[in-house]
C-alpha positions as CSV (number, residue, x, y, z in Angstrom):
1,X,0.8,9.7,-3.7
2,X,-0.3,13.7,-3.2
3,X,-3.9,13.0,-4.1
4,X,-4.1,10.1,-1.8
5,X,-2.2,11.8,1.2
6,X,-3.4,15.5,1.1
7,X,-4.8,16.8,4.6
8,X,-3.7,13.3,6.0
9,X,-1.1,12.5,9.5
10,X,0.6,9.1,9.0
11,X,1.8,9.4,12.2
12,X,5.7,8.5,12.9
13,X,5.8,5.3,12.0
14,X,5.1,4.3,8.5
15,X,5.0,0.8,6.7
16,X,5.3,1.2,2.9
17,X,3.7,-2.0,1.1
18,X,5.1,-2.5,-2.1
19,X,7.6,0.7,-3.2
20,X,8.8,-0.8,-6.2
21,X,11.1,1.0,-8.1
22,X,11.3,3.4,-5.1
23,X,9.3,6.4,-6.7
24,X,6.9,6.9,-3.3
25,X,9.9,6.0,-1.0
26,X,12.2,8.7,-2.3
27,X,9.0,10.9,-0.9
28,X,8.0,9.5,1.8
29,X,11.3,9.0,3.6
30,X,11.5,13.3,3.9
31,X,7.8,13.2,5.5
32,X,7.7,10.9,8.6
33,X,10.1,9.8,11.1
34,X,11.0,5.9,10.5
35,X,9.7,5.1,6.9
36,X,9.8,0.8,6.8
37,X,8.7,-0.7,2.8
38,X,8.6,-3.9,2.2
39,X,9.0,-5.4,-1.5
40,X,8.5,-8.9,-2.6
41,X,10.9,-8.4,-5.8
42,X,14.6,-9.0,-4.7
43,X,16.2,-7.2,-7.1
44,X,14.0,-4.0,-6.8
45,X,14.7,-4.2,-3.3
46,X,18.3,-4.8,-3.0
47,X,18.3,-1.3,-5.6
48,X,16.4,0.8,-3.8
49,X,18.7,0.0,-0.1
50,X,21.8,1.2,-2.4
51,X,20.1,4.7,-3.4
52,X,18.1,5.2,-0.9
53,X,18.6,7.0,2.7
54,X,16.3,4.9,4.0
55,X,17.4,2.2,6.0
56,X,14.3,0.0,6.7
57,X,13.8,-1.6,3.2
58,X,13.1,-5.3,3.3
59,X,13.1,-8.0,1.1
60,X,9.5,-9.7,1.6
61,X,5.9,-10.3,0.9
62,X,3.1,-7.9,2.0
63,X,0.4,-10.8,2.1
64,X,2.9,-12.2,5.6
65,X,3.9,-9.3,7.0
66,X,7.5,-9.9,9.6
67,X,6.3,-6.9,12.1
68,X,3.9,-7.7,15.2
69,X,0.4,-6.7,15.9
70,X,0.1,-2.4,16.1
71,X,3.5,-2.0,15.1
72,X,3.0,1.3,12.7
73,X,0.9,4.6,12.9
74,X,0.2,4.4,9.2
75,X,0.0,1.5,6.3
76,X,0.2,2.8,2.6
77,X,0.5,1.7,-0.6
78,X,0.6,3.1,-4.4
79,X,-0.2,1.6,-7.4
80,X,0.5,-2.3,-6.4
81,X,-2.1,-3.7,-5.3
82,X,-3.0,-5.1,-8.6
83,X,0.1,-6.6,-8.7
84,X,-1.0,-9.0,-6.1
85,X,-1.5,-12.5,-8.0
86,X,-5.5,-12.8,-7.1
87,X,-8.3,-11.4,-5.3
88,X,-7.6,-13.8,-2.1
89,X,-4.0,-12.4,-1.5
90,X,-4.8,-9.0,-2.1
91,X,-7.7,-9.3,0.9
92,X,-4.8,-11.6,3.1
93,X,-2.5,-8.3,2.6
94,X,-5.3,-5.9,3.5
95,X,-5.9,-8.2,6.5
96,X,-2.1,-7.9,7.3
97,X,-2.5,-4.4,6.8
98,X,-5.3,-4.0,9.2
99,X,-2.9,-6.3,11.9
100,X,-0.2,-4.1,11.8
101,X,-1.8,-1.1,12.0
102,X,-2.2,0.9,15.5
103,X,-6.1,1.0,16.8
104,X,-6.8,4.6,15.1
105,X,-3.6,4.3,12.3
106,X,-4.5,4.7,8.7
107,X,-4.2,3.0,5.7
108,X,-4.0,4.7,2.8
109,X,-3.0,4.3,-1.1
110,X,-3.8,4.3,-4.5
111,X,-4.0,1.9,-7.1
112,X,-4.9,2.2,-11.3
113,X,-8.4,1.3,-13.0
114,X,-8.8,-0.7,-15.9
115,X,-8.2,0.8,-19.2
116,X,-6.7,-1.1,-22.4
117,X,-3.7,1.1,-22.1
118,X,-3.0,-0.3,-18.9
119,X,-3.6,-3.7,-20.1
120,X,-1.1,-3.3,-22.6
121,X,1.1,-2.1,-20.1
122,X,1.0,-5.4,-17.9
123,X,1.5,-7.9,-20.5
124,X,3.5,-10.3,-19.3
125,X,2.9,-8.9,-16.0
126,X,0.9,-9.6,-12.7
127,X,-2.4,-7.6,-13.3
128,X,-5.8,-8.5,-10.9
129,X,-7.4,-5.2,-11.1
130,X,-9.2,-3.5,-8.1
131,X,-12.7,-2.9,-8.1
132,X,-13.1,0.8,-6.6
133,X,-16.8,-0.5,-6.2
134,X,-16.3,-3.2,-4.2
135,X,-13.2,-2.3,-2.4
136,X,-14.9,-0.5,0.5
137,X,-16.2,-3.3,1.0
138,X,-13.4,-5.8,1.2
139,X,-11.8,-3.4,3.8
140,X,-14.5,-3.2,6.0
141,X,-14.1,-7.7,5.6
142,X,-10.6,-6.8,7.5
143,X,-12.4,-4.7,10.2
144,X,-11.8,-1.5,8.6
145,X,-14.1,1.5,9.0
146,X,-14.3,5.2,8.0
147,X,-13.4,4.5,4.3
148,X,-13.1,6.8,1.9
149,X,-13.1,6.0,-1.5
150,X,-12.2,8.9,-4.8
151,X,-12.2,7.5,-7.7
152,X,-10.9,8.8,-10.9
153,X,-10.9,8.3,-14.6
154,X,-7.8,5.7,-14.5
155,X,-7.4,5.5,-11.1
156,X,-8.6,6.1,-7.5
157,X,-7.3,6.5,-3.8
158,X,-8.7,4.4,-0.3
159,X,-8.2,5.6,2.7
160,X,-9.6,3.8,5.9
161,X,-8.9,3.9,9.9
162,X,-8.5,0.2,11.9
163,X,-11.3,1.4,15.0
164,X,-9.5,2.5,18.4
């Protein structure tokens, strides 16, 4: 997470997509004024609600966000995009992130790259790996601009902006 957010101003009202068990939520909730997290897995969301001081934890689908257009100063996503079961649904998630961002808002995050160890960790689990080499085009297709993607051996980070 620090790799993706270093030097980035998220603003006061942040949406976190797919926090899973909430490891990133634990950090983010102390860095922003208002954090809303949306998690599709009801068990994980309920567990996070019970142990977190963040009070805006919602059970829901990030491909169909229940928020008005331009609601958030930033949207973040950490190592969850590969859990979205198809490229088409990933693109819908990207479009939804764009829709709920305020003009000038940033969409930032990380995801893992394919490896045999990563594949083994996802046996019996959804794993639709995002190609960092084509991700910028997918972000631009949703309307984003000023995109930066940094690729490392096992992961990549991204930052992109909703135009003003």
